[in-house]
SEMARFI-507420 format. One line per 8 residues: number of its first residue (from 1); for each residue x, y, z of C-alpha. Coordinates in nm, 3 decimals, padded with zeros to 5 digits, always signed. Each point is the difference from the previous one (the first is absolute). Layout:
N
NUM) X Y Z; ...
This chain:
317
1) +10.017 +13.413 +07.372; +00.168 -00.040 +00.339; -00.042 +00.219 +00.301; +00.310 +00.194 +00.093; +00.124 -00.025 +00.364; +00.176 +00.276 +00.198; +00.381 -00.038 +00.004; +00.007 -00.058 +00.378
9) -00.286 -00.257 -00.011; +00.036 -00.374 -00.022; -00.255 -00.140 -00.237; -00.223 -00.264 +00.145; +00.044 -00.348 -00.137; -00.290 -00.109 -00.222; -00.229 -00.254 +00.154; +00.060 -00.326 -00.175
17) -00.298 -00.232 -00.024; +00.068 -00.374 -00.073; -00.276 -00.207 -00.164; +00.022 -00.378 +00.065; -00.049 -00.208 -00.306; -00.284 -00.254 -00.007; -00.080 -00.271 -00.256; -00.339 +00.159 -00.051
25) +00.171 +00.331 -00.074; +00.238 -00.163 -00.264; -00.294 -00.169 -00.169; -00.197 +00.329 -00.002; +00.286 +00.185 -00.155; +00.080 -00.280 -00.241; -00.366 +00.004 -00.134; +00.030 +00.391 -00.047
33) +00.322 -00.024 -00.197; -00.128 -00.292 -00.212; -00.314 +00.192 -00.098; +00.211 +00.305 -00.093; +00.235 -00.220 -00.201; -00.292 -00.163 -00.179; -00.140 +00.333 -00.124; +00.117 -00.069 -00.357
41) -00.247 -00.287 -00.027; -00.286 +00.239 +00.068; +00.099 +00.301 -00.203; +00.085 -00.220 -00.302; -00.370 -00.103 -00.004; -00.083 +00.371 -00.046; +00.232 +00.061 -00.296; -00.291 +00.098 -00.230
49) -00.064 +00.306 +00.216; +00.187 +00.333 +00.001; +00.259 +00.005 +00.280; -00.136 +00.335 +00.126; -00.344 -00.150 +00.011; +00.114 -00.295 +00.203; +00.173 +00.232 +00.256; -00.318 +00.206 +00.011
57) -00.204 -00.303 +00.096; +00.270 -00.104 +00.244; -00.024 +00.340 +00.176; -00.380 +00.005 +00.003; -00.053 -00.353 +00.131; +00.293 +00.029 +00.257; -00.183 +00.309 +00.132; -00.328 -00.193 +00.016
65) +00.168 -00.284 +00.191; +00.182 +00.236 +00.236; -00.327 +00.187 +00.071; -00.153 -00.325 +00.117; +00.295 -00.073 +00.221; -00.009 +00.342 +00.154; -00.378 -00.020 +00.057; +00.014 -00.345 +00.151
73) +00.287 +00.089 +00.234; -00.112 +00.341 +00.077; +00.339 +00.122 -00.091; -00.028 +00.379 -00.031; +00.271 +00.136 +00.233; +00.200 +00.121 -00.306; -00.251 +00.278 -00.050; +00.113 +00.167 +00.316
81) +00.353 -00.014 -00.136; -00.107 +00.170 -00.313; -00.183 +00.264 +00.194; +00.309 +00.071 +00.199; +00.218 +00.010 -00.311; -00.200 +00.082 -00.321; +00.316 +00.018 -00.210; +00.008 -00.386 +00.021
89) -00.274 +00.006 -00.262; +00.234 +00.149 -00.257; +00.287 -00.226 +00.101; -00.233 -00.301 -00.028; -00.115 +00.104 -00.340; +00.365 +00.014 -00.117; +00.070 -00.348 +00.143; -00.321 -00.119 -00.174
97) +00.131 +00.110 -00.340; +00.333 -00.169 +00.073; -00.150 -00.333 +00.093; -00.245 +00.019 -00.296; +00.306 +00.050 -00.220; +00.157 -00.306 +00.153; -00.322 -00.203 -00.058; -00.032 +00.117 -00.359
105) +00.353 -00.071 -00.091; -00.015 -00.349 +00.142; -00.323 -00.086 -00.181; +00.141 +00.139 -00.327; +00.313 -00.203 +00.045; -00.187 -00.319 +00.066; -00.224 +00.034 -00.310; +00.297 +00.116 -00.216
113) +00.202 -00.306 +00.083; +00.241 +00.191 +00.219; -00.052 -00.194 +00.320; +00.376 -00.062 +00.025; +00.063 +00.372 +00.007; -00.272 +00.043 +00.261; +00.166 -00.261 +00.224; +00.328 +00.184 -00.041
121) -00.165 +00.319 +00.111; -00.116 -00.164 +00.330; +00.338 -00.159 +00.058; +00.158 +00.349 -00.042; -00.261 +00.166 +00.228; +00.164 -00.072 +00.336; +00.324 +00.144 -00.118; -00.173 +00.313 -00.138
129) -00.173 +00.023 +00.329; +00.313 +00.028 +00.207; +00.129 +00.267 -00.234; -00.320 +00.200 +00.047; +00.039 -00.057 +00.379; +00.338 +00.171 -00.027; -00.142 +00.295 -00.208; -00.327 +00.069 +00.179
137) +00.006 -00.158 +00.335; +00.359 +00.089 +00.072; +00.089 -00.357 +00.098; +00.368 -00.108 -00.021; +00.088 -00.285 -00.226; +00.229 -00.278 +00.129; +00.283 -00.127 -00.214; -00.182 -00.306 -00.118
145) -00.299 +00.211 -00.094; +00.221 +00.230 -00.210; +00.151 -00.309 -00.172; -00.349 -00.147 -00.066; -00.114 +00.331 -00.162; +00.313 +00.008 -00.216; -00.077 -00.348 -00.138; -00.353 +00.128 -00.087
153) +00.131 +00.298 -00.188; +00.252 -00.223 -00.178; -00.284 -00.236 -00.115; -00.196 +00.297 -00.159; +00.323 +00.127 -00.171; +00.079 -00.338 -00.139; -00.354 -00.034 -00.137; +00.032 +00.338 -00.176
161) +00.342 -00.094 -00.152; -00.054 -00.371 -00.083; -00.371 +00.014 -00.099; -00.015 +00.346 -00.124; -00.298 +00.123 +00.196; -00.090 +00.145 +00.332; -00.209 -00.241 +00.212; -00.268 +00.258 +00.044
169) -00.262 -00.241 +00.108; +00.216 -00.130 +00.282; +00.109 +00.356 +00.107; -00.354 +00.143 +00.002; -00.126 -00.299 +00.208; +00.297 +00.024 +00.239; -00.010 +00.388 +00.043; -00.377 +00.019 +00.031
177) -00.019 -00.279 +00.252; +00.299 +00.136 +00.201; -00.120 +00.356 +00.001; -00.352 -00.122 +00.114; +00.171 -00.197 +00.271; +00.188 +00.316 +00.121; -00.319 +00.190 -00.005; -00.185 -00.263 +00.199
185) +00.282 +00.011 +00.263; -00.063 +00.376 +00.035; -00.381 -00.009 +00.035; -00.172 -00.048 +00.332; -00.277 -00.205 -00.174; -00.012 -00.372 +00.022; +00.053 -00.201 -00.321; -00.379 -00.077 -00.045
193) -00.114 +00.348 +00.086; +00.252 +00.151 -00.230; -00.105 -00.238 -00.293; -00.366 +00.076 +00.060; +00.066 +00.380 -00.021; +00.226 -00.041 -00.305; -00.262 -00.203 -00.200; -00.282 +00.234 +00.121
201) +00.188 +00.289 -00.157; +00.055 -00.188 -00.328; -00.343 -00.146 -00.040; -00.163 +00.324 -00.139; +00.280 +00.025 -00.254; -00.044 -00.370 -00.106; -00.376 +00.049 -00.038; +00.042 +00.318 -00.215
209) +00.253 -00.191 -00.212; -00.227 -00.291 -00.046; -00.276 +00.232 -00.115; +00.206 +00.195 -00.245; +00.217 -00.266 -00.158; -00.075 -00.247 -00.273; +00.045 -00.318 +00.215; -00.229 -00.282 +00.109
217) -00.072 +00.177 +00.328; -00.143 +00.306 -00.172; -00.302 -00.195 -00.084; -00.273 -00.014 +00.266; -00.096 -00.358 -00.108; +00.353 -00.120 +00.079; -00.055 +00.071 +00.364; -00.285 -00.247 -00.002
225) +00.162 -00.269 -00.198; +00.173 -00.318 +00.112; +00.335 +00.141 -00.110; +00.005 +00.251 +00.288; +00.028 -00.273 +00.255; +00.347 -00.100 -00.097; +00.122 +00.360 +00.008; -00.164 +00.041 +00.343
233) +00.233 -00.269 +00.133; +00.276 +00.257 -00.015; -00.129 +00.146 +00.318; +00.019 -00.302 +00.226; +00.322 -00.121 -00.174; +00.159 +00.336 +00.097; -00.147 +00.005 +00.355; +00.044 -00.359 +00.118
241) +00.378 -00.028 -00.022; +00.040 +00.345 +00.168; -00.219 -00.100 +00.293; +00.201 -00.323 +00.024; +00.327 +00.172 -00.012; -00.103 +00.267 +00.260; -00.104 -00.292 +00.228; +00.320 -00.180 -00.051
249) +00.216 +00.300 +00.106; -00.119 -00.063 +00.358; +00.085 -00.374 -00.015; +00.322 -00.011 -00.192; +00.338 +00.155 +00.084; +00.088 +00.298 -00.216; +00.331 -00.172 -00.119; -00.181 -00.309 -00.115
257) -00.284 +00.198 -00.165; +00.257 +00.207 -00.179; +00.154 -00.322 -00.157; -00.346 -00.125 -00.092; -00.059 +00.322 -00.196; +00.221 -00.152 -00.268; -00.257 -00.277 -00.061; -00.230 +00.218 -00.208
265) +00.260 +00.114 -00.264; +00.145 -00.359 +00.001; -00.342 -00.146 -00.079; -00.055 +00.265 -00.274; +00.347 -00.084 -00.142; -00.061 -00.373 -00.010; -00.336 +00.050 -00.166; +00.158 +00.227 -00.262
273) +00.276 -00.251 -00.089; -00.156 -00.342 +00.052; -00.381 +00.061 -00.056; -00.017 +00.294 -00.238; +00.337 -00.086 -00.162; +00.133 +00.356 -00.037; +00.358 +00.007 -00.139; +00.274 -00.036 +00.272
281) +00.345 -00.005 -00.143; +00.347 +00.034 +00.143; -00.011 +00.377 -00.012; -00.321 +00.005 +00.210; +00.150 -00.257 +00.236; +00.293 +00.227 +00.060; -00.238 +00.293 +00.079; -00.217 -00.201 +00.226
289) +00.314 -00.153 +00.165; +00.134 +00.344 +00.091; -00.335 +00.087 +00.158; -00.024 -00.334 +00.185; +00.360 +00.045 +00.136; -00.087 +00.353 +00.115; -00.311 -00.134 +00.169; +00.215 -00.274 +00.160
297) +00.226 +00.272 +00.153; -00.315 +00.200 +00.102; -00.137 -00.308 +00.169; +00.321 -00.060 +00.192; -00.004 +00.357 +00.123; -00.368 -00.037 +00.092; +00.077 -00.318 +00.198; +00.291 +00.160 +00.182
305) -00.210 +00.292 +00.102; -00.323 -00.179 +00.075; -00.209 +00.153 +00.289; +00.035 -00.307 +00.224; +00.380 +00.023 -00.018; +00.001 +00.373 +00.059; -00.223 -00.040 +00.310; +00.229 -00.278 +00.135
313) +00.296 +00.230 -00.044; -00.177 +00.281 +00.181; -00.085 -00.222 +00.287; +00.356 -00.109 +00.040; +00.143 +00.349 +00.019
């Protein structure tokens, strides 16, 4: 939502902050994206567990890890923000359900041998994101952005026609991740604080589900067994790349970081095709080819409108 300005007023130019890229920042971001891209290795090891059970543990142990971080860093300023705007709790609860849906769909896809569909979802996500920016943030799309979105829509339609099915895994992942991203842009909370509150709101639901469902976690003895340790890893595995990514945003230019975002779905794609040997025929090549070309156009637009170039243009006016 943008703020309207009076007809006779000249809107102030937004302040553009340029981040200078460092080699340390590149390495930090690279580690984060590689960890995210390698998630199939971890979740494949948990295939014997119910997907909802895995996500329940991911939420619980992410909450535990975040609690330690907040205590050690004395990071409680967000409480004042909630006091000033209590409705944020409801909004954050909604965003927690959305990101939990994303996590659940991804884990199900990995363990159902749908990793290729998952990678397609994260390739589509940036293009869905710019559409949502148009709808909810009232941002104008530039010509190349419109063209990139058109290629994404064409790829989905081709899959429906040629393969006879809607890529629901890809669409759920792309939509949930993009909607979550839009909500994060609208919240005054920082990423870590927001994720802590989201997991805190979901932990009671997870515990009730563990106690009432016929799954391994419903047994009290399971929580004291050796098996729990592997599920506990879901907490640090979720938190570590997020911390690294947040750190890299202050050491890597936005344009470069945006291009690096494609590393995660690329790694997932390569694992699906070359490691897990999921079928990749000419029809799927056409579908992915359209998405990749759309992302290529999107990347050109991103580079042409990078913050450093805009700042240089402002300074020469």
